[in-house]
N, C-alpha and C positions, 0 to 999 in steps of 0.2 A: 660278305658271306652269302652264299646261294641259299635262297629259301624257296620252297615250293609248297603251295597249298594242295593237299591231297584230297581229291574228290573221286572216289571209286566210280567207275562206269560199269554198266551191265556187260556181262561177258560177250554177248553177241556184238555189241558196239565195239568193244575193245578188239575183238578178233578181226572185225572188218577194217577198223582203222589201221591196225598193225599189218595185217596180211595184204592190204591194198595200199601199202605204204608207198607214197610218191614224194613225200616231203619229210624232213627230219622229225623224229619223234623221241620223246623222253619217256623211259619206262622205269618202273621201280620194282625192286625185289623185296619180299617181306622182311628180309634181314637188314634192311636199311641202305642197301647199295642201289645205285642208279646205273642206267645204260642210255647212251645216246646213239640212235641209229641215224646215220647221216651219210651224204656222199663222201667218199674217201678223197682227201686232199693230196695224197701221195700216189694214188693209183687211179687216174682219171677213168671214169666210167664204172667204177666199182663202188660198193657201199661198205661202210665200216660200222662195227658195233664197238663203241668205246665205253668201258666200264669204270665206274667211280665208287669210291667209298668216302668216308668222312675226311680222309687225308688227301684225297685227290684222285687222279687217274690211276687205275690199277692194271690196265692192259686193253688190248683191242684185237679184233679179228676182222678180216675183210671177206666179202662175198661178192658174187657176180651181179646180183640184183638187190634192190631194196627189200623185196619180199623174202629172199634168202637170208639177208642180214636180220630182218625182223624175226624170222623163224628161229634163227640161231639164238637171239636174245631170249625168246620165249622158252626155247629148250633149256636155257641156263637158269630159268626161273624168274625172269623179268616179265611179269605178267600184268602189272597194273600200269595203265596209260596215265601219265601225269600231264601230258600236254605236248605242245609244240614249242620250240625254243623262243618264239616271240611272246609266249604266254608266261614265261618264267620271270619272277620278280627278283631283281638283285637288290637286296636291301638289308 
């Protein structure tokens, strides 16, 4: 089971981390869903926003850049930065 410790970050930091996105980042929506912004495996050079709920992946979209993908996630309400994939505990 995937578990994540939620530690809210101040808005200015969140915005800088997400909009200056150069590495994968995990975001949370207040309704309990998550989004992973990462390089797209099927479209080299593009970035993907993969959305998850408690049951697993629910869909994805791709954008030309990491910043565009991060902005798409923010526009969908994923505004809390949970961290980066290496910081998530699988336990």
